[in-house]
N, C-alpha and C positions, 0 to 999 in steps of 0.2 A: 106410413103406411110398411107393410112388411116389406123386406128388402132381403136378396139372396144373393148369398156366397157361393159362386160358382167354379171354384177352384178344384173340386174334387168331381164336378158334372162330367169330363171328358173321361173319368174312369167307371161311369156308371153305377157309383157304389152309394153316394151319401149327398143329399141337400141340407143346407143349413139355412135355416130361414130364423129373421130376428128383427123386431119390431121395437125400434127404437125411438120412434115419435113420441111417445105419450112422456118416456123418461126425460128424452131431452127436452121437451118442453117445459117438463117439471123443473128439470135442473136450470134450465136459462129463466123461468120466471120467478126465482128465489130473489131474495134482495140479495143486492151485489154487497159482498163484504170487503170493503177497503183493505187491500194489503197494508201491511204497517211499511214496508219499505215503498210503498209507492210505485208508479209505473209510469212507463214513457222516458221522454230524453230529458236528462238534467241539465247538460250543458246548453247554453243559448249564444246563437250564432257559431256554433261548432262548423259550420261549411264557410264562414269566413266572409260570406256574400253582403254584409251589413257595414258600414254604409254602401248603397247601390253605386257600383261601377258607372261611368258614362264612355265606355270604349265604344266607338262608331266604326272600327276598321272592317269587320265583318259586313255590316249594314252598307258600307259603301264600296269595299273593294271584295268582298265574298271569301276570305278567308281571315286569320286571325294574327297571323304574323308571317313575314316572308323577308328573304334578302336575296338580291340580284346581284351580281358583280357584271364588271365590263368584260367585252371579250375583244382581245388584241387593241385595235385602235377606234372599237367603238365603244362608246358611251354604255352604262348599264340604264336598261329600261326596266318599268316594274310594271304591268297590266292588270288592271283592275277586273275581276269577272264579272261584275254587275252593271247593267246595263242602269243609265240612271235618266231615264228619258221622262219619267213619271218624278212628281217631287217625291221626296224623300223626309222622314220625320225623322229629325235631328234633336226632339224637344228633352229627352232625356240621355240619350248615346250621343254625344255629340263630339268627342275627340278623337284623336289619332295619336300614335307617337314615331316620330318619322324622323330619321338620318339620313343625310346625302353625303358621300365618299368618306364614310366612318366619323364624322362631326359628330358632336354631344348630339344626342335625339332631341327633336322639340315638340313639346306637346302643343297640339294646333285646336283649336274650336273652328268646327266647321258648319255649324248651325248659321242657315241665313237669315236675312231679316225678319222674315217668320219661320220660326224653328220647325213647325210642324211640316210646313210646305218648302225646305230647302231645294233650290234648284241647284242643276249640276256645274254649273256657270258661277255659283256663291260657292261652292266649295272648291273650285279651281283658285279663285280668287282668293279665298282663306287660305290655301296651301302655300302660294307665291306670294303672299304678304308677309305670311309667318316666317318662311324661309329666306326672304328677302331676294329672290332672284325668282326667275319664270322657269319652274322645273314642273308644274302641273300642267297637263292639258285633258281633252277628254275626247275621245274617238269610239264610239259604242262603249263606252267605259273609260273610268279614269286613267291616265297614263302618267307615271311620275319617272323625269329623265335626269338624268346625272349629267353636270355641266363641265363635267371630264371625260375622257375616255381612256380606254386600258386597264390593267389590272387596279389601278389605283381606285377605279370608278366602282362607285357601289350606290343602291337603294336599298335603304331597309325600313320595313315597317314592323315596329315592335310589339311585343306581347304587352296588353295595358297592364300597368303598374305602378307603385307609389309606394314612399317611405310613410308608412301609417301602420298605428294600432288598431285592429277590428273591432268595432264596437262591443260591450260589455267584456272584451278581454283586457288587461293590463299589461303595459311594458312601455317602452320607450320608442317614440315615433321615429328617429332617426337609426334605431337597430332593428326595426321590423318592416319587413318588405312585404307588402300583399301584391299579389298580382292573379291575373286572368290567363290560366292555362286551360284550356277546354280539355277535359268536359267540367272542371271546377274550379272555382275560386282557390287558391294557396296561398300561405303566409310563409316566408322565407326569414329565417334567421341566419344572417351572415356576418360572420367575425373572420376578416380576412387576414392574411400574413402580412406584414410588413414589408413591403418591396425593396431589397438591395439594390438603390441605383447604381446603374440607371435601366436596369433588367427588371421587367414587370412578372413575376412567377405566374399571376393569376390568368388563367386562360381566357383572352378578351371577347371570344365570340361568346362564352355563357353570359359573362356579366352582361353584355352590351343587348343580348337577346333580351334581357329584362329591363331594356331602355333607361339602364345607370347613366348618367353622365360621368366624366372624369372625375368632378369634385365630388361628386356622390360615393363614387368606388374609394377615392381618398378618405374621407370621412369614415366610411366602413373599415379601414384599417388602422384605426386609432381607437375603435371599439374594443374592449375587452370580454366584453361577453353580451349575449343577448338573449332576452328570456320573454315570455308570453304565460302569462299566469290568469286564472280564473278560480273565484271561489263558487262551490257548489254545496247545497242541503243534502244531508244525507240523514239516515237513521242507524244508530249503532248496533250491530250484530246483522246488518244487512250485507247481501253481495250484490257487486257490482260488476259492469261489464266496461272495460276501456276500449276502445277501439279507435284507430286511427291509419290513415296513409303516411307515409312517410318517403322522403330519398336522401340519399346523404351525395354530396356533390364534392369529388376530389379536386380541390384547388391549388394542387402541388405545382411545382416547377415545370413548366413544359419548354423551357429553354435548351437550346444544343448543349450538350454535354461541356465543349470546350468553354461554353461564357460562364458554368456555373464555377463558382466561387466556393460554394458549402453545400452539404449535403440537404437536400430539399427535406422539410418538416414532413412528419407523416399527419394527416389530418387528423383532427380530434374527433371522437364520435358525439352525436347528440345524447341529451339526456332526457328524460322524463321522470317526474317526481311527484306523487301525491301523499300530503302531510294533513293526517286527521286530528282536526282539532276541536275542542269542548267546548262548553259554552261560555270558559274565560277566557277562549282565543289561545290556551296551550295546548302544545303538542302531545298526542296520546297514542301515536304511532306515525309509521313511514313506510312508503313502498318506493319503487323504483327502479329504472331499468337503462342501459345504454341502448344507442340505435347505431346500429353498426352498418357500414354500406358493403360487407363484404359478399355477399351473395348478389346483391344488387349487380356488381360489376359483371356476374357470370349471366344472370337473366337480362340486365339492361332495363328492368323495371321497378316500378315502386313497390314497397313492401305493405301488405295488408298487418298491422300489430293489432294484435287482441291480447287481453288478460284480463284474468278474474280476480277483483280485490274484494277482503272483506273489511267491512269498518268495525272497529274497536267499539265494545259495548258504549262509551262514554262519548263517542265522536257524535257531534251535530252538525259539523262541514268539513268538505274535502277541498283541499287549496290543490289544482292540478297546476302543474309549473313544467312546460318544455324550455329546455334550456340549450345554447350552443356554447360552448367555453372557446376560448382563443384558437383561431385557426380551423374554422368547419365551416360546413354549408348545410344547413339543414332547412328542408323543405316540407312544409305539412300539409294536411287536407282532409276533409271530412271527420274530425273530430266529434265522438260520440262517449257519454258516461251514462248509465242507464241503470236500473236494477236489472237482476238477471236470476232465471232458476237454474242456469247450469252450474254445475258441480266440478267438472274438470276446467284444467288451464292448457292451452295451446291445443285447442282440439282439432285443428285442420293443418297442423302443423307447418305454419308459415313463421313462426320463430324458432332460430338457430344460433347457438352459441359461439363463440369463437373456434371451439375445438369441434364444431359442427355434430353437435350433440343436440337434439330438440328439448328446447327450454321446456322445464316443469316436468320432465320425464325422467326417472333414474334408469341408467344405464346398467343392467345387470349382466352384461355378457355379450359377445359376438359383435357385428358389425352394423351401424344403421348412417344411411346417408339422405341428404335430401335429393328426391327426384326434381330435377329440374328441366324444365321443357322452355329451351332457348329460343324456339321459334314463336312459341305463344306469350313468353315471356312470365313464366311464372311457376312457382313451386307446386307442383303436383301432389307431395305429400311425403311420408316417411317409407323410405324402403330397406325393409328390414333384411339383411343377405343371410342366404344360408349356407352360401358355398365356400366358406371361411374353417377355420378348424372345431368352431363352436357353433351352437346356435345361438339366436339373436333373443334378447328379453327387453322389452321397456316396460316401466312399471311406473304408475303413478296412485298416489294414496290421497284421500279427499274427506273431507269432513260431509256428513250427512245428518239428517233429522228424523230420529227414532218415530215409526208410523206414518211416515209421508212417503207416497207413492213415487216411484221415479222411471222412467224409460230410458234405455240405453240403445242407441242408434250408432251402428258401424257400417262404414263402406269401405270395403278391401276386396284386392283381389292378388291373385297370384301374378307374377311378374315373369312374363317367359311361358313358352310352351310346358302343359301339366304334363307329366311323365307318371304312364300307370293309371291306376284308378284310386285316387286320395280315399274314397269310401272303405276300401278293404283293409286301412293300414290303422294299427292302433291310435288311439287318440294322442297319445304323447309324442306320435311321430308324424302329426298334421299342425299346420299353421292355425292358430286359435286366438281367441279370447278368452281370457279367464277372469271372471267377476267374484268378489268373496265381501261379504259384510264381515267389519270388524267389530266386536263387542268384547268391551272389557280388557282390550289387548291381544283378543284371540279371534283367529281368522274361521270365517265359517266354512262349510262345503261349498267349491266353487259352482258356479253358472259357466256352463264353456259355449262359446259360439265357433263352430268351425268356420274357417275363412278360405280355405283352399277347393273348395267344391266348385263344381261345374254350372252351380245355381247363379241365382242372382246376386250382385256385389253387395246389396245393401242388408242388411240384418237388422232385427229391432228384438230388445226384449223389456219386459216391465216386470215389477215387483214393489214390494212394500219393505221399506227398513223394519228389521226386527226391533222390537223393545229392548233398550238399553244400547241400540247398535248407534256409534257416533261417528265411526269411517268407513268409508269402502275402498277397496284395492282393485283395480284395472291392470289387468297384466296382459301384454301381447307377445304372442311367442313364436317364431319362427325355428323349427328345428334345424341342425345342422344337416346339410347333404337333401335337402327337399325344396332346393328351388329359393325363390326369393320373394316375399311377400310386401305390396305396394299398399299401405294405411292411408286412403284419403283423407277422410274425417272421421271423429269418434266424439260422442257426446254422452253425457249422463244427467239428466235435467228432471226436476222434479214435475209432476203432472198431476193434475186434477182429474181423478177417475171417477166416472158415471157407470152404473152398474146397468145392464142392457138385458131383458129377458131375451132366453134363446130357445128356438124349437129345433130339434134333431130329427130327421126322420131318415131310417136304415132302408134302403130299396132291396135289398138282399138279404137274406139269414145270416147271423153272426152276431156277434159283440161291437160295441161301437163304446168306444173310451174316449171321450174330451176331458181336458182336465186344466185347469187354471186359463182358461180362454178369454180374451179381454177385446173391447172395443175401445179405442182411445181417438179422440179428436184434437188434432192437432191446430191450435190457436196461432194465429200469426203473431210474430215478432210486434212489439209495440216500440221497438228501439231503434231510431235512425235508419240509417241506411243498412241493409240487408249484405252478408257478407258478399255473396255473389256478385252484387253490383260494385262493390269497393273492390274485389278481386278483379273485374273488367275495366274497374277504372284505373287501377294499378299498372294493367295491361297499356293504357294510352295515357294516362297522366304522369307528367313529367318523365317521358320517355322520349318520343319522337321529338317534342320542342326541345329538348336539352341536346342533341344532337347536332351536326351541323345542318343548317335548314337546305332543304332540297330547292335547286335551282326553280326559278319560275318557266312559265310555257314559255317557247318562244316567241317573239313578238308576231302580229299578223302581217301578211306579206306586201300590205300596204304602206307600212314603213320603209320600204323600197322607192327610191325615187322613181318616178315614171309608172308605178302602178298604183293606179286612182281606183275607185270603189267601181268603175264600170268594169275595167281590165279584169279586176280582182274578182267580179261576179262571172267573167268568161271564163276566167281559169278554172273558177270553182265548177261550174257546169262542164269541164272536162275532166274533174276528177283530183284536181290542184289546189286545194282550198286550204294548205299549209305551209310554213317554211320548211318544212322536211320535205314534204312532196315536190316542192319546187327547186329545191336544191339536188335531189333524185333525178328530175327530169333532164331532158335534152332539148336542144335548140330547136331540133325540128318538130318535137311535139307542141313546145310552147308559141312559135313565130305565128303559127296560123291565127291565134287570138289578137294578134296585134295589128288588126286593121288600119286600112289608109294609109300604110308606108310600103314601099318596094320591098322583094322577098328579099335581098341581101341585107338591106337595114333592118327588117325583123329579125333575121337569123343573128345577125350582131347583138342587136338590141335584148334579144331571149339569151345569148349567151351572157350578156353583162348581167342581167337579173339573176341567171343562175350562180353566178359566182357571186354575186352581194350577197344572195344567200346562205351559201356555203359559208361566207366570212362571219355571218351574222350567228351562225351555228357552230361556228369555231371549227369546220372541218377543213378549211384550207389557209395556208400560210399566209401572210401579208408579203408581198415585195420585199425581199430581203431579210423577213425574220426566219 
C-alpha cells in the first residue's frame, strides 16, 4: 500500500508518496542467489557452553558466587536466598564448589536419591558428607557455617569452573580453564609466573574465585604457554569479521615492597592469530594482533574486540588461534567468525594501540583519545580534539568492488557546547566526514557529511562504486579551534538496493528538485551476538566477579540466642525485621515484645540482643579488642 514521508509536512510544502509493496514483493520472490562467501556464524561453540555445565549454585543459593569472612570472634555464615520448601530438580545442574576457611575447594554433588525431586535435607547431608563435618543446615534457606571464628573464618562458594577444553576446540586440558561467570561462559588461558618461595606473587583471591586448588595453581606455574585453536572453512577472496570479548588479568606481585627481592615481571599480552590455509594445508597468509589490558585498567571492563579480515584467494580454511605466552592470564568469551559486508575496520573505536591511537586508522595530525565512561565501564568512541595547535585528522583506506552499492553511516556529535552557528562557517572550518572513491590511484571528488550541526547525531549516505574503483578513503576531520568531536561509530557496508517508485506532490507553486533519493531496507545481521549485546556483556562480564566479592547480607536475627521464630515475628511487626534495625534499636523499644518476663529482666535481655546484633555487624569491639 502507498506510504507517506511526512518529514516536510510541518512546513506545509510537500508530500512524498511511495508504493514499495509491489517492488519489494517482486524482489523477495526472486530465487535466492547464494553468496559465494556464505552467511551466518562459522565458529562452532564460540560461546564455550558445550559440554553442558552442571553448576547448581544459583539454583540452591540464589547467586553464582560469594565469599563471607568471620567477624571478630564470630564464625563466617553464608545464607542462601532460595527457599527449598519444595523439591528441587538437580538432574542436570547438581554440583557446587565450596571451600571453608580458605581450604581447597571441594566439588559437591548435591543431588538426592531421586535427582529430579531432591529435598533440602538431602542437600544438607551431601554437603556435610563431602566436607567431612557439619557445616550445612537449613532455616528458610541453606546455611553454611565455618567451624572456626574470627578473621581466619571464611565460607566461599566459587564460580563453576573446570580445567577442560570446550567442545570443537583444540588445546591441552590442563592449560585451559572453562568457567561460568554470568552472563556468559568464558575460557581462561592462565600461564602463571613461578613463585619465588616462600612468597606467592599471584593474587590468591582471583585464582581462588575460579575454584582452583593449590595443586592446580602449582601446575599452572609449570605451563610454558596456553592455546585454544579451531579451524574454520572459508572462501578465498571473501571478507570475514572476527569478534570476541577478552579481559587481561594482571597477576603481578602483590607482596609488600620490603619482602620483594626482585622486580616483578610485567604481564605478557595475549595473542590472536589467523593462519589462512590452502587445500594442501600450506599457509598462504597470516593475520594477528596482541590483546593488551591497558585501557581495561581504566574502564575496569572487558573489551569488545572486532577486526575485519580478508581471506587470500587460495585459502580454504582459517586456523583461529588464541595464545597466552608465559606470565599472563587471558579470559575469552563469545567468539564469533562470520562473513561480513563491512568494508571498514575498528568501526566503533573499541581497539586502541599502546600509543593510544585507534587501531586501523592513520593519524595525520592533531590529537585523538579514547573517550572513557568509567562509571558505565566502556569506551564511548574516539574523541578528536580541536583545542590543540592543529586540527585532528583520521584516515582509513579500504578496498571496494566496482559497481557494488555501499551505504555509509556515521554517529558523531560535538563534545561540549556549540559556540556560535556552525551553519554559517565555511565547510573547511567545520567538523566533517570526507568520503572519496579511489580509481587507478586517483581520488575522486569528496562526499562531505557535516558532523557539528545541531540536528540528529546519526547520518547516512549511499552510493555505487564507479567503474574501475578499487578503493575508498574515509577521512574524519576536526578543525583547530572549533571544539572537539566524538565519533561513536562509522560503517561502510555493501548493500542490496531495490528501486522503488515515488510520487511527488507540490502543494505550493514553485520548483521541486529531488535527486538521488533512495530507500534502503536494513537486513538483520546474521552473525553471532550483536555488538551492543557484547558491549553490555563486557560491562558485566569479567568485571565485578573479578574484584573482591561483596560481603553477604547480614544473618537473620534468629541466629541470636533467645530470639526464635515467634519473637522474630513480634519484632518484625514493630518494624525490626533485620540485624541492622535491631542493632539500631533501644532496649525500651525491644523489651515490650519479650512477654512473659519481668520488666527489668526484659530490658536487660533486650540490651543483650542489641549488643549481640552490633557484634555480628562488626559495629562494636569485643571486650579487650
